[in-house]
Every structure is written in C-alpha cells, then in structure tokens.
Backbone of each chain as nested JSON, in Angstrom:
{
  "chains": [
    {"id": "A", "residues": [
      {"number": 1, "name": "MET", "atoms": {"N": [50.583, 94.217, 105.457], "CA": [49.797, 93.253, 106.229], "C": [50.155, 91.837, 105.811]}},
      {"number": 2, "name": "LYS", "atoms": {"N": [50.357, 90.979, 106.795], "CA": [50.683, 89.584, 106.522], "C": [49.542, 88.707, 107.022]}},
      {"number": 3, "name": "LYS", "atoms": {"N": [49.487, 87.514, 106.493], "CA": [48.49, 86.547, 106.959], "C": [49.207, 85.429, 107.708]}},
      {"number": 4, "name": "VAL", "atoms": {"N": [48.544, 84.906, 108.709], "CA": [49.098, 83.784, 109.455], "C": [48.008, 82.73, 109.63]}},
      {"number": 5, "name": "LYS", "atoms": {"N": [48.434, 81.476, 109.564], "CA": [47.48, 80.382, 109.742], "C": [47.319, 80.104, 111.229]}},
      {"number": 6, "name": "VAL", "atoms": {"N": [46.083, 80.079, 111.689], "CA": [45.835, 79.787, 113.097], "C": [44.94, 78.562, 113.205]}},
      {"number": 7, "name": "ARG", "atoms": {"N": [45.105, 77.872, 114.315], "CA": [44.261, 76.703, 114.597], "C": [43.071, 77.172, 115.438]}},
      {"number": 8, "name": "ARG", "atoms": {"N": [41.897, 76.686, 115.111], "CA": [40.688, 77.167, 115.774], "C": [39.87, 76.002, 116.301]}},
      {"number": 9, "name": "ILE", "atoms": {"N": [39.423, 76.122, 117.524], "CA": [38.504, 75.147, 118.103], "C": [37.239, 75.901, 118.491]}},
      {"number": 10, "name": "THR", "atoms": {"N": [36.118, 75.448, 117.976], "CA": [34.838, 76.085, 118.267], "C": [33.897, 75.053, 118.87]}},
      {"number": 11, "name": "ILE", "atoms": {"N": [33.306, 75.397, 119.986], "CA": [32.27, 74.54, 120.575], "C": [31.029, 75.398, 120.754]}},
      {"number": 12, "name": "ILE", "atoms": {"N": [29.99, 75.065, 120.025], "CA": [28.709, 75.758, 120.18], "C": [27.647, 74.676, 120.323]}},
      {"number": 13, "name": "GLY", "atoms": {"N": [27.019, 74.654, 121.483], "CA": [26.086, 73.573, 121.765], "C": [26.834, 72.255, 121.827]}},
      {"number": 14, "name": "ASP", "atoms": {"N": [26.332, 71.256, 121.108], "CA": [27.03, 69.962, 121.114], "C": [27.892, 69.791, 119.867]}},
      {"number": 15, "name": "LYS", "atoms": {"N": [28.133, 70.897, 119.145], "CA": [28.921, 70.836, 117.91], "C": [30.363, 71.29, 118.191]}},
      {"number": 16, "name": "ILE", "atoms": {"N": [31.296, 70.428, 117.908], "CA": [32.71, 70.746, 118.12], "C": [33.412, 70.765, 116.763]}},
      {"number": 17, "name": "GLU", "atoms": {"N": [34.091, 71.847, 116.46], "CA": [34.796, 71.974, 115.184], "C": [36.25, 72.345, 115.434]}},
      {"number": 18, "name": "ILE", "atoms": {"N": [37.137, 71.652, 114.767], "CA": [38.554, 72.01, 114.804], "C": [38.954, 72.35, 113.377]}},
      {"number": 19, "name": "THR", "atoms": {"N": [39.299, 73.591, 113.161], "CA": [39.576, 74.077, 111.805], "C": [40.844, 74.931, 111.812]}},
      {"number": 20, "name": "THR", "atoms": {"N": [41.22, 75.392, 110.654], "CA": [42.277, 76.397, 110.56], "C": [41.733, 77.554, 109.721]}},
      {"number": 21, "name": "ARG", "atoms": {"N": [42.285, 78.705, 109.911], "CA": [41.898, 79.852, 109.084], "C": [43.083, 80.802, 108.994]}},
      {"number": 22, "name": "MET", "atoms": {"N": [43.005, 81.694, 108.04], "CA": [44.06, 82.682, 107.852], "C": [43.641, 83.987, 108.539]}},
      {"number": 23, "name": "VAL", "atoms": {"N": [44.521, 84.506, 109.352], "CA": [44.251, 85.736, 110.104], "C": [45.213, 86.823, 109.627]}},
      {"number": 24, "name": "THR", "atoms": {"N": [44.694, 88.025, 109.484], "CA": [45.537, 89.154, 109.079], "C": [46.296, 89.696, 110.279]}},
      {"number": 25, "name": "MET", "atoms": {"N": [47.599, 89.834, 110.111], "CA": [48.411, 90.482, 111.144], "C": [48.734, 91.887, 110.674]}},
      {"number": 26, "name": "LYS", "atoms": {"N": [48.58, 92.845, 111.563], "CA": [48.93, 94.219, 111.21], "C": [50.161, 94.636, 111.987]}},
      {"number": 27, "name": "HIS", "atoms": {"N": [51.015, 95.379, 111.325], "CA": [52.188, 95.901, 112.026], "C": [51.741, 97.008, 112.968]}},
      {"number": 28, "name": "GLN", "atoms": {"N": [52.418, 97.101, 114.102], "CA": [51.994, 98.073, 115.108], "C": [52.221, 99.519, 114.675]}},
      {"number": 29, "name": "SER", "atoms": {"N": [52.954, 99.698, 113.583], "CA": [53.137, 101.064, 113.081], "C": [51.882, 101.54, 112.351]}},
      {"number": 30, "name": "GLU", "atoms": {"N": [51.015, 100.575, 111.984], "CA": [49.752, 100.961, 111.33], "C": [48.77, 101.41, 112.402]}},
      {"number": 31, "name": "PRO", "atoms": {"N": [48.054, 102.498, 112.167], "CA": [47.108, 102.974, 113.177], "C": [45.969, 101.982, 113.37]}},
      {"number": 32, "name": "GLU", "atoms": {"N": [45.568, 101.823, 114.628], "CA": [44.465, 100.919, 114.922], "C": [43.135, 101.63, 114.692]}},
      {"number": 33, "name": "GLU", "atoms": {"N": [42.138, 100.858, 114.356], "CA": [40.778, 101.393, 114.204], "C": [40.293, 101.905, 115.552]}},
      {"number": 34, "name": "THR", "atoms": {"N": [39.717, 103.106, 115.553], "CA": [39.227, 103.664, 116.821], "C": [37.757, 104.04, 116.75]}},
      {"number": 35, "name": "THR", "atoms": {"N": [37.175, 103.978, 115.572], "CA": [35.763, 104.348, 115.434], "C": [34.92, 103.086, 115.307]}},
      {"number": 36, "name": "LEU", "atoms": {"N": [33.971, 102.951, 116.217], "CA": [33.116, 101.772, 116.196], "C": [32.03, 101.937, 115.135]}},
      {"number": 37, "name": "LYS", "atoms": {"N": [32.115, 101.084, 114.128], "CA": [31.111, 101.153, 113.055], "C": [30.117, 100.016, 113.242]}},
      {"number": 38, "name": "PRO", "atoms": {"N": [28.83, 100.347, 113.287], "CA": [27.846, 99.275, 113.468], "C": [27.832, 98.352, 112.249]}},
      {"number": 39, "name": "PRO", "atoms": {"N": [27.483, 97.09, 112.467], "CA": [27.466, 96.163, 111.329], "C": [26.366, 96.497, 110.352]}},
      {"number": 40, "name": "LYS", "atoms": {"N": [26.61, 96.095, 109.106], "CA": [25.579, 96.317, 108.087], "C": [24.573, 95.184, 108.166]}},
      {"number": 41, "name": "LYS", "atoms": {"N": [23.331, 95.547, 108.246], "CA": [22.265, 94.539, 108.338], "C": [22.133, 93.839, 106.991]}},
      {"number": 42, "name": "GLU", "atoms": {"N": [22.108, 92.497, 107.039], "CA": [21.919, 91.744, 105.805], "C": [20.484, 91.861, 105.331]}},
      {"number": 43, "name": "LYS", "atoms": {"N": [20.327, 91.967, 103.991], "CA": [18.971, 92.092, 103.456], "C": [18.501, 90.758, 102.906]}}
    ]},
    {"id": "B", "residues": [
      {"number": 1, "name": "MET", "atoms": {"N": [25.317, 75.349, 169.964], "CA": [26.117, 74.269, 169.373], "C": [25.977, 74.298, 167.845]}},
      {"number": 2, "name": "PRO", "atoms": {"N": [27.096, 74.474, 167.089], "CA": [26.966, 74.528, 165.625], "C": [26.58, 73.172, 165.046]}},
      {"number": 3, "name": "ARG", "atoms": {"N": [25.725, 73.202, 164.051], "CA": [25.276, 71.986, 163.389], "C": [25.336, 72.17, 161.886]}},
      {"number": 4, "name": "GLY", "atoms": {"N": [25.366, 71.047, 161.163], "CA": [25.302, 71.09, 159.702], "C": [26.605, 71.567, 159.081]}},
      {"number": 5, "name": "GLN", "atoms": {"N": [26.495, 72.061, 157.841], "CA": [27.671, 72.491, 157.084], "C": [28.195, 73.817, 157.624]}},
      {"number": 6, "name": "PRO", "atoms": {"N": [29.513, 73.989, 157.616], "CA": [30.033, 75.305, 157.979], "C": [29.64, 76.326, 156.91]}},
      {"number": 7, "name": "ASP", "atoms": {"N": [29.625, 77.59, 157.286], "CA": [29.244, 78.613, 156.322], "C": [30.442, 79.113, 155.535]}},
      {"number": 8, "name": "TYR", "atoms": {"N": [31.507, 78.355, 155.491], "CA": [32.658, 78.68, 154.652], "C": [33.282, 77.372, 154.186]}},
      {"number": 9, "name": "TYR", "atoms": {"N": [34.061, 77.451, 153.126], "CA": [34.762, 76.279, 152.611], "C": [36.222, 76.631, 152.416]}},
      {"number": 10, "name": "THR", "atoms": {"N": [37.061, 75.651, 152.519], "CA": [38.493, 75.909, 152.328], "C": [38.905, 75.801, 150.873]}},
      {"number": 11, "name": "GLN", "atoms": {"N": [37.977, 75.521, 150.005], "CA": [38.292, 75.45, 148.581], "C": [37.096, 75.941, 147.787]}},
      {"number": 12, "name": "ASN", "atoms": {"N": [37.361, 76.243, 146.511], "CA": [36.273, 76.679, 145.652], "C": [35.365, 75.506, 145.323]}},
      {"number": 13, "name": "VAL", "atoms": {"N": [34.105, 75.765, 145.289], "CA": [33.148, 74.742, 144.879], "C": [32.614, 75.171, 143.523]}},
      {"number": 14, "name": "PRO", "atoms": {"N": [33.093, 74.53, 142.432], "CA": [32.639, 74.983, 141.111], "C": [31.161, 74.708, 140.911]}},
      {"number": 15, "name": "SER", "atoms": {"N": [30.511, 75.655, 140.302], "CA": [29.082, 75.484, 140.045], "C": [28.899, 74.756, 138.721]}},
      {"number": 16, "name": "GLN", "atoms": {"N": [27.788, 74.128, 138.563], "CA": [27.467, 73.445, 137.316], "C": [26.983, 74.482, 136.313]}},
      {"number": 17, "name": "PRO", "atoms": {"N": [27.486, 74.411, 135.063], "CA": [26.936, 75.337, 134.076], "C": [25.484, 74.983, 133.773]}},
      {"number": 18, "name": "ALA", "atoms": {"N": [24.626, 75.948, 133.898], "CA": [23.211, 75.7, 133.632], "C": [22.728, 76.773, 132.67]}},
      {"number": 19, "name": "PHE", "atoms": {"N": [22.169, 76.361, 131.564], "CA": [21.7, 77.308, 130.573], "C": [20.185, 77.279, 130.502]}},
      {"number": 20, "name": "GLY", "atoms": {"N": [19.626, 78.438, 130.348], "CA": [18.18, 78.542, 130.252], "C": [17.702, 78.289, 128.836]}},
      {"number": 21, "name": "GLU", "atoms": {"N": [16.417, 78.414, 128.645], "CA": [15.825, 78.186, 127.332], "C": [16.364, 79.213, 126.33]}},
      {"number": 22, "name": "GLY", "atoms": {"N": [16.753, 78.755, 125.173], "CA": [17.275, 79.652, 124.146], "C": [18.743, 79.966, 124.298]}},
      {"number": 23, "name": "GLN", "atoms": {"N": [19.379, 79.461, 125.341], "CA": [20.805, 79.72, 125.571], "C": [21.622, 78.498, 125.152]}},
      {"number": 24, "name": "THR", "atoms": {"N": [22.726, 78.746, 124.493], "CA": [23.604, 77.669, 124.032], "C": [25.031, 77.993, 124.435]}},
      {"number": 25, "name": "ASN", "atoms": {"N": [25.705, 77.002, 124.991], "CA": [27.098, 77.249, 125.396], "C": [27.955, 77.595, 124.181]}},
      {"number": 26, "name": "TRP", "atoms": {"N": [28.978, 78.39, 124.415], "CA": [29.816, 78.917, 123.33], "C": [31.268, 78.973, 123.777]}},
      {"number": 27, "name": "MET", "atoms": {"N": [32.152, 78.486, 122.951], "CA": [33.581, 78.576, 123.243], "C": [34.364, 78.658, 121.94]}},
      {"number": 28, "name": "VAL", "atoms": {"N": [35.282, 79.582, 121.846], "CA": [36.168, 79.666, 120.686], "C": [37.598, 79.833, 121.2]}},
      {"number": 29, "name": "ALA", "atoms": {"N": [38.494, 79.033, 120.665], "CA": [39.906, 79.132, 121.031], "C": [40.735, 79.121, 119.755]}},
      {"number": 30, "name": "GLU", "atoms": {"N": [41.743, 79.95, 119.721], "CA": [42.626, 79.991, 118.553], "C": [44.061, 80.212, 119.007]}},
      {"number": 31, "name": "ASP", "atoms": {"N": [44.983, 79.683, 118.219], "CA": [46.386, 79.989, 118.49], "C": [47.168, 80.024, 117.197]}},
      {"number": 32, "name": "GLY", "atoms": {"N": [48.189, 80.873, 117.186], "CA": [49.018, 80.995, 115.989], "C": [50.275, 81.786, 116.279]}},
      {"number": 33, "name": "ASP", "atoms": {"N": [51.184, 81.764, 115.321], "CA": [52.463, 82.462, 115.473], "C": [52.329, 83.897, 114.956]}},
      {"number": 34, "name": "ILE", "atoms": {"N": [52.492, 84.85, 115.836], "CA": [52.316, 86.263, 115.497], "C": [53.688, 86.906, 115.284]}},
      {"number": 35, "name": "ALA", "atoms": {"N": [53.798, 87.607, 114.179], "CA": [55.077, 88.231, 113.823], "C": [55.465, 89.313, 114.828]}},
      {"number": 36, "name": "ALA", "atoms": {"N": [56.753, 89.623, 114.844], "CA": [57.265, 90.653, 115.747], "C": [56.587, 91.996, 115.486]}},
      {"number": 37, "name": "SER", "atoms": {"N": [56.336, 92.724, 116.556], "CA": [55.757, 94.078, 116.474], "C": [54.462, 94.113, 115.676]}},
      {"number": 38, "name": "SER", "atoms": {"N": [53.659, 93.054, 115.818], "CA": [52.392, 92.979, 115.088], "C": [51.257, 92.673, 116.054]}},
      {"number": 39, "name": "TYR", "atoms": {"N": [50.055, 92.819, 115.559], "CA": [48.894, 92.405, 116.346], "C": [47.91, 91.693, 115.433]}},
      {"number": 40, "name": "ALA", "atoms": {"N": [47.071, 90.866, 116.05], "CA": [46.11, 90.095, 115.265], "C": [44.887, 89.805, 116.116]}},
      {"number": 41, "name": "ASP", "atoms": {"N": [43.757, 89.65, 115.453], "CA": [42.509, 89.339, 116.138], "C": [42.271, 87.837, 116.106]}},
      {"number": 42, "name": "LEU", "atoms": {"N": [42.423, 87.202, 117.26], "CA": [42.164, 85.763, 117.375], "C": [40.749, 85.546, 117.899]}},
      {"number": 43, "name": "ALA", "atoms": {"N": [40.289, 84.309, 117.782], "CA": [38.976, 83.894, 118.294], "C": [37.866, 84.816, 117.799]}},
      {"number": 44, "name": "GLU", "atoms": {"N": [38.003, 85.238, 116.564], "CA": [37.008, 86.161, 116.001], "C": [35.665, 85.453, 115.839]}},
      {"number": 45, "name": "TYR", "atoms": {"N": [34.598, 86.167, 116.154], "CA": [33.267, 85.552, 116.059], "C": [32.238, 86.621, 115.733]}},
      {"number": 46, "name": "THR", "atoms": {"N": [31.447, 86.349, 114.718], "CA": [30.348, 87.25, 114.373], "C": [29.05, 86.652, 114.893]}},
      {"number": 47, "name": "VAL", "atoms": {"N": [28.355, 87.421, 115.715], "CA": [27.132, 86.932, 116.347], "C": [26.035, 86.84, 115.284]}},
      {"number": 48, "name": "PRO", "atoms": {"N": [25.378, 85.674, 115.174], "CA": [24.329, 85.538, 114.157], "C": [23.155, 86.475, 114.427]}},
      {"number": 49, "name": "ASP", "atoms": {"N": [22.443, 86.797, 113.363], "CA": [21.262, 87.661, 113.493], "C": [20.239, 86.991, 114.411]}},
      {"number": 50, "name": "GLY", "atoms": {"N": [19.663, 87.779, 115.295], "CA": [18.652, 87.242, 116.199], "C": [19.222, 86.686, 117.491]}},
      {"number": 51, "name": "TYR", "atoms": {"N": [20.534, 86.764, 117.638], "CA": [21.183, 86.246, 118.851], "C": [22.023, 87.348, 119.491]}},
      {"number": 52, "name": "GLU", "atoms": {"N": [22.459, 87.118, 120.714], "CA": [23.522, 87.933, 121.287], "C": [24.468, 87.011, 122.05]}},
      {"number": 53, "name": "LEU", "atoms": {"N": [25.707, 87.421, 122.08], "CA": [26.737, 86.62, 122.743], "C": [27.041, 87.216, 124.107]}},
      {"number": 54, "name": "HIS", "atoms": {"N": [27.033, 86.371, 125.105], "CA": [27.451, 86.788, 126.446], "C": [28.837, 86.2, 126.695]}},
      {"number": 55, "name": "LEU", "atoms": {"N": [29.843, 87.041, 126.581], "CA": [31.221, 86.598, 126.813], "C": [31.45, 86.61, 128.321]}},
      {"number": 56, "name": "MET", "atoms": {"N": [31.557, 85.423, 128.89], "CA": [31.613, 85.318, 130.359], "C": [33.034, 85.166, 130.886]}},
      {"number": 57, "name": "GLY", "atoms": {"N": [33.929, 84.782, 130.026], "CA": [35.293, 84.594, 130.489], "C": [36.224, 84.402, 129.319]}},
      {"number": 58, "name": "GLY", "atoms": {"N": [37.488, 84.44, 129.592], "CA": [38.464, 84.247, 128.534], "C": [39.868, 84.255, 129.094]}},
      {"number": 59, "name": "ALA", "atoms": {"N": [40.786, 83.877, 128.236], "CA": [42.188, 83.843, 128.665], "C": [43.083, 84.071, 127.46]}},
      {"number": 60, "name": "PHE", "atoms": {"N": [44.252, 84.621, 127.729], "CA": [45.278, 84.806, 126.708], "C": [46.548, 84.128, 127.21]}},
      {"number": 61, "name": "GLY", "atoms": {"N": [47.308, 83.583, 126.279], "CA": [48.594, 83.004, 126.647], "C": [49.588, 83.227, 125.538]}},
      {"number": 62, "name": "SER", "atoms": {"N": [50.854, 83.234, 125.875], "CA": [51.891, 83.347, 124.852], "C": [53.187, 82.754, 125.372]}},
      {"number": 63, "name": "ASP", "atoms": {"N": [54.105, 82.474, 124.444], "CA": [55.409, 81.966, 124.871], "C": [56.431, 83.098, 124.951]}},
      {"number": 64, "name": "PHE", "atoms": {"N": [55.926, 84.318, 125.068], "CA": [56.795, 85.486, 125.203], "C": [56.947, 85.814, 126.699]}},
      {"number": 65, "name": "PRO", "atoms": {"N": [58.106, 85.543, 127.278], "CA": [58.297, 85.818, 128.706], "C": [58.623, 87.283, 128.958]}},
      {"number": 66, "name": "GLY", "atoms": {"N": [57.633, 88.111, 128.784], "CA": [57.82, 89.548, 129.005], "C": [56.48, 90.226, 128.848]}},
      {"number": 67, "name": "LEU", "atoms": {"N": [56.429, 91.501, 129.145], "CA": [55.15, 92.194, 129.069], "C": [54.735, 92.4, 127.623]}},
      {"number": 68, "name": "THR", "atoms": {"N": [53.512, 91.989, 127.342], "CA": [52.927, 92.223, 126.03], "C": [51.455, 92.534, 126.244]}},
      {"number": 69, "name": "ARG", "atoms": {"N": [50.792, 92.98, 125.209], "CA": [49.44, 93.509, 125.41], "C": [48.355, 92.579, 124.879]}},
      {"number": 70, "name": "TYR", "atoms": {"N": [47.147, 92.797, 125.343], "CA": [45.979, 92.055, 124.864], "C": [44.767, 92.977, 124.976]}},
      {"number": 71, "name": "SER", "atoms": {"N": [43.716, 92.663, 124.238], "CA": [42.463, 93.393, 124.412], "C": [41.328, 92.597, 123.792]}},
      {"number": 72, "name": "VAL", "atoms": {"N": [40.117, 92.956, 124.174], "CA": [38.936, 92.467, 123.475], "C": [38.661, 93.489, 122.39]}},
      {"number": 73, "name": "SER", "atoms": {"N": [38.364, 93.03, 121.185], "CA": [38.051, 94.003, 120.144], "C": [36.63, 93.784, 119.641]}},
      {"number": 74, "name": "LEU", "atoms": {"N": [35.993, 94.879, 119.296], "CA": [34.628, 94.846, 118.777], "C": [34.639, 95.604, 117.463]}},
      {"number": 75, "name": "MET", "atoms": {"N": [34.262, 94.926, 116.385], "CA": [34.285, 95.506, 115.041], "C": [35.66, 96.123, 114.75]}},
      {"number": 76, "name": "GLY", "atoms": {"N": [36.699, 95.46, 115.231], "CA": [38.056, 95.908, 114.951], "C": [38.573, 96.99, 115.869]}},
      {"number": 77, "name": "VAL", "atoms": {"N": [37.749, 97.434, 116.83], "CA": [38.177, 98.488, 117.751], "C": [38.559, 97.854, 119.084]}},
      {"number": 78, "name": "ALA", "atoms": {"N": [39.76, 98.127, 119.553], "CA": [40.221, 97.569, 120.824], "C": [39.492, 98.253, 121.973]}},
      {"number": 79, "name": "LEU", "atoms": {"N": [38.93, 97.455, 122.864], "CA": [38.173, 97.993, 123.995], "C": [39.004, 97.866, 125.262]}},
      {"number": 80, "name": "GLY", "atoms": {"N": [39.916, 98.75, 125.441], "CA": [40.747, 98.688, 126.638], "C": [41.86, 97.676, 126.473]}},
      {"number": 81, "name": "ILE", "atoms": {"N": [43.062, 98.109, 126.708], "CA": [44.222, 97.239, 126.515], "C": [44.823, 96.903, 127.873]}},
      {"number": 82, "name": "GLY", "atoms": {"N": [45.139, 95.628, 128.043], "CA": [45.791, 95.183, 129.271], "C": [47.169, 94.636, 128.963]}},
      {"number": 83, "name": "TYR", "atoms": {"N": [47.921, 94.44, 130.006], "CA": [49.267, 93.867, 129.859], "C": [49.313, 92.484, 130.499]}},
      {"number": 84, "name": "MET", "atoms": {"N": [50.041, 91.582, 129.867], "CA": [50.193, 90.243, 130.432], "C": [51.638, 89.786, 130.271]}},
      {"number": 85, "name": "ASP", "atoms": {"N": [51.964, 88.803, 131.083], "CA": [53.28, 88.163, 130.965], "C": [53.025, 86.667, 130.862]}},
      {"number": 86, "name": "THR", "atoms": {"N": [52.975, 86.163, 129.672], "CA": [52.714, 84.761, 129.286], "C": [51.27, 84.299, 129.473]}},
      {"number": 87, "name": "PHE", "atoms": {"N": [50.541, 84.821, 130.452], "CA": [49.175, 84.331, 130.653], "C": [48.346, 85.361, 131.414]}},
      {"number": 88, "name": "VAL", "atoms": {"N": [47.091, 85.469, 131.018], "CA": [46.182, 86.334, 131.771], "C": [44.76, 85.814, 131.591]}},
      {"number": 89, "name": "VAL", "atoms": {"N": [43.977, 85.966, 132.621], "CA": [42.561, 85.613, 132.555], "C": [41.783, 86.913, 132.46]}},
      {"number": 90, "name": "LEU", "atoms": {"N": [40.844, 86.961, 131.522], "CA": [40.054, 88.191, 131.348], "C": [39.269, 88.49, 132.619]}},
      {"number": 91, "name": "PRO", "atoms": {"N": [39.276, 89.735, 133.044], "CA": [38.551, 90.08, 134.267], "C": [37.056, 90.192, 134.035]}},
      {"number": 92, "name": "LEU", "atoms": {"N": [36.467, 89.081, 133.61], "CA": [35.022, 89.042, 133.41], "C": [34.417, 88.081, 134.427]}},
      {"number": 93, "name": "HIS", "atoms": {"N": [33.134, 88.216, 134.639], "CA": [32.448, 87.353, 135.601], "C": [31.129, 86.925, 134.982]}},
      {"number": 94, "name": "PRO", "atoms": {"N": [30.704, 85.684, 135.218], "CA": [29.435, 85.241, 134.622], "C": [28.262, 86.162, 134.941]}},
      {"number": 95, "name": "ALA", "atoms": {"N": [28.305, 86.788, 136.099], "CA": [27.196, 87.668, 136.466], "C": [27.328, 89.047, 135.832]}},
      {"number": 96, "name": "ALA", "atoms": {"N": [28.464, 89.313, 135.199], "CA": [28.681, 90.609, 134.558], "C": [29.341, 90.362, 133.213]}},
      {"number": 97, "name": "ALA", "atoms": {"N": [28.662, 89.602, 132.382], "CA": [29.232, 89.201, 131.096], "C": [29.319, 90.389, 130.143]}},
      {"number": 98, "name": "TYR", "atoms": {"N": [30.207, 90.258, 129.187], "CA": [30.334, 91.254, 128.136], "C": [29.368, 90.852, 127.027]}},
      {"number": 99, "name": "VAL", "atoms": {"N": [28.376, 91.675, 126.746], "CA": [27.333, 91.298, 125.796], "C": [27.653, 91.87, 124.419]}},
      {"number": 100, "name": "VAL", "atoms": {"N": [27.712, 90.986, 123.438], "CA": [27.98, 91.402, 122.056], "C": [26.665, 91.281, 121.279]}},
      {"number": 101, "name": "PRO", "atoms": {"N": [26.172, 92.38, 120.717], "CA": [24.884, 92.342, 120.018], "C": [24.949, 91.553, 118.71]}},
      {"number": 102, "name": "ALA", "atoms": {"N": [23.782, 91.277, 118.173], "CA": [23.669, 90.541, 116.913], "C": [24.428, 91.25, 115.794]}},
      {"number": 103, "name": "LEU", "atoms": {"N": [25.066, 90.47, 114.961], "CA": [25.799, 90.886, 113.766], "C": [27.12, 91.599, 114.063]}},
      {"number": 104, "name": "TYR", "atoms": {"N": [27.383, 91.88, 115.319], "CA": [28.672, 92.477, 115.666], "C": [29.749, 91.382, 115.677]}},
      {"number": 105, "name": "THR", "atoms": {"N": [30.966, 91.774, 115.348], "CA": [32.086, 90.842, 115.36], "C": [32.998, 91.185, 116.525]}},
      {"number": 106, "name": "MET", "atoms": {"N": [33.208, 90.207, 117.383], "CA": [34.153, 90.402, 118.486], "C": [35.384, 89.535, 118.234]}},
      {"number": 107, "name": "ALA", "atoms": {"N": [36.458, 89.894, 118.881], "CA": [37.675, 89.1, 118.768], "C": [38.539, 89.353, 119.994]}},
      {"number": 108, "name": "LEU", "atoms": {"N": [39.487, 88.495, 120.182], "CA": [40.456, 88.642, 121.263], "C": [41.789, 89.01, 120.61]}},
      {"number": 109, "name": "ARG", "atoms": {"N": [42.186, 90.256, 120.807], "CA": [43.35, 90.783, 120.093], "C": [44.629, 90.548, 120.888]}},
      {"number": 110, "name": "VAL", "atoms": {"N": [45.629, 90.046, 120.201], "CA": [46.935, 89.843, 120.841], "C": [47.969, 90.725, 120.145]}},
      {"number": 111, "name": "TYR", "atoms": {"N": [48.878, 91.23, 120.937], "CA": [49.945, 92.08, 120.428], "C": [51.265, 91.384, 120.728]}},
      {"number": 112, "name": "ASN", "atoms": {"N": [52.083, 91.209, 119.716], "CA": [53.429, 90.713, 119.962], "C": [54.359, 91.918, 120.066]}},
      {"number": 113, "name": "ASP", "atoms": {"N": [54.677, 92.289, 121.286], "CA": [55.51, 93.471, 121.519], "C": [56.993, 93.141, 121.536]}},
      {"number": 114, "name": "ASP", "atoms": {"N": [57.332, 91.891, 121.144], "CA": [58.746, 91.504, 121.103], "C": [59.301, 91.731, 119.691]}},
      {"number": 115, "name": "THR", "atoms": {"N": [60.577, 91.435, 119.541], "CA": [61.24, 91.647, 118.249], "C": [61.382, 90.343, 117.462]}},
      {"number": 116, "name": "ILE", "atoms": {"N": [60.83, 89.26, 117.987], "CA": [60.827, 87.98, 117.26], "C": [59.42, 87.384, 117.297]}},
      {"number": 117, "name": "VAL", "atoms": {"N": [59.193, 86.388, 116.444], "CA": [57.884, 85.724, 116.382], "C": [57.594, 84.984, 117.689]}},
      {"number": 118, "name": "HIS", "atoms": {"N": [56.327, 85.048, 118.116], "CA": [55.91, 84.256, 119.281], "C": [54.547, 83.64, 119.009]}},
      {"number": 119, "name": "ASN", "atoms": {"N": [54.291, 82.519, 119.69], "CA": [52.99, 81.871, 119.599], "C": [52.052, 82.48, 120.637]}},
      {"number": 120, "name": "PHE", "atoms": {"N": [50.854, 82.803, 120.18], "CA": [49.847, 83.379, 121.069], "C": [48.58, 82.537, 120.994]}},
      {"number": 121, "name": "ALA", "atoms": {"N": [47.88, 82.454, 122.112], "CA": [46.616, 81.729, 122.148], "C": [45.576, 82.595, 122.833]}},
      {"number": 122, "name": "ALA", "atoms": {"N": [44.339, 82.452, 122.403], "CA": [43.248, 83.21, 123.018], "C": [42.041, 82.301, 123.131]}},
      {"number": 123, "name": "LEU", "atoms": {"N": [41.331, 82.427, 124.224], "CA": [40.165, 81.596, 124.502], "C": [39.033, 82.469, 125.004]}},
      {"number": 124, "name": "GLY", "atoms": {"N": [37.864, 82.279, 124.448], "CA": [36.669, 82.969, 124.937], "C": [35.606, 81.944, 125.268]}},
      {"number": 125, "name": "VAL", "atoms": {"N": [34.915, 82.143, 126.392], "CA": [33.83, 81.239, 126.772], "C": [32.6, 82.058, 127.145]}},
      {"number": 126, "name": "GLY", "atoms": {"N": [31.451, 81.47, 126.966], "CA": [30.21, 82.147, 127.309], "C": [29.03, 81.392, 126.743]}},
      {"number": 127, "name": "PHE", "atoms": {"N": [28.018, 82.135, 126.361], "CA": [26.871, 81.5, 125.723], "C": [26.225, 82.46, 124.74]}},
      {"number": 128, "name": "ILE", "atoms": {"N": [25.554, 81.889, 123.755], "CA": [24.754, 82.714, 122.858], "C": [23.29, 82.504, 123.24]}},
      {"number": 129, "name": "VAL", "atoms": {"N": [22.539, 83.561, 123.105], "CA": [21.129, 83.477, 123.501], "C": [20.276, 84.069, 122.398]}},
      {"number": 130, "name": "LYS", "atoms": {"N": [19.197, 83.387, 122.098], "CA": [18.256, 83.858, 121.082], "C": [17.474, 85.019, 121.666]}},
      {"number": 131, "name": "LYS", "atoms": {"N": [17.491, 86.121, 120.967], "CA": [16.805, 87.299, 121.488], "C": [15.298, 87.061, 121.511]}},
      {"number": 132, "name": "GLY", "atoms": {"N": [14.694, 87.467, 122.597], "CA": [13.261, 87.276, 122.739], "C": [12.896, 85.939, 123.343]}},
      {"number": 133, "name": "ALA", "atoms": {"N": [13.933, 85.082, 123.576], "CA": [13.644, 83.76, 124.16], "C": [13.432, 83.893, 125.666]}}
    ]}
  ]
}
C-alpha cells in the first residue's frame, strides 16, 4: 500500500477549507472489502 | 388564444438551492495522482454523530483518456462500479439523494486502470441534516 498526497476542498455551511491529506492507494491485486461493517459508536 | 408564459422552455432553468431548518450545504472535492493499477478513496467524509448526509450529486474526472472505473464507497465497500472516460457525473438526483447515516464514512473511489500514473478528481455535493430537526 502506498500513500499519496491529495488536495482537498471542503465547504460546509459558510466554512471553506482548503487542505491536503495523505490517502492510501491499494493495488488492484489486493482484494476489495465486500462486507459492510457498521461504525463503532463513540462512547 | 395563448397567454402568459409558455409551458416549456428552451433551456434549463436552474433552481435556487434552498435548505430547511437543520440542513447545511455540504461539498467535498479532492484530487491527486493515483498510481497505475491502483485505487483510492477520495473525498472521504465521516458523518458526525446526530447528523446524516444526503449526497445529491457528484462527479469524477481524470486525465486518463480511456475507460476506467469509479464508485461510491461506504465504510470501504464499493457500492456499484461504473465506467468513465475522463469525466462522469454521478447518476444521483436531489429528489433521490444517497443518504449516509451518522458515523458512517463515505468516499468517492477512483480506479486507475492504466499502466501509468494519472491525476484523478472527485467531487461530492449535498447537505448534512441534523437528525430530528
């Protein structure tokens, strides 16, 4: 798995953010997730 | 004798975005260089607790002039894969939005099906709404 830097623009309400983040790239030879797991509720 | 406005128009008349109480407009766009034969989740967003996201539209673009794949992913699971050639608009409609529940993570997945690196972009638009509002 490799990481790539991506540029991100988020607009929520009147808040505009331009940021960067690292995204994981997976090779297509790796099996994709097929089981939907519900999120864990924060306590 | 016909009077007033015709009941058809020769062009689209865009509607004004109007949000109700508890609804907030939402847009996430991301772009990056995706390695050959790889896939990545762009425009990833985790819906805050107590809210839900209504994904009303979106688009994918790339500088790869050939067929490559895209999908919406939920918690890392691809929900139906489509094919595009440089650009595609998600087949969503404001009246039939894709609803993402609270705490779920959605993303717009891009696949680079070429043998060299390409730049991919993904855009999602919609609104978040406070549950119970």
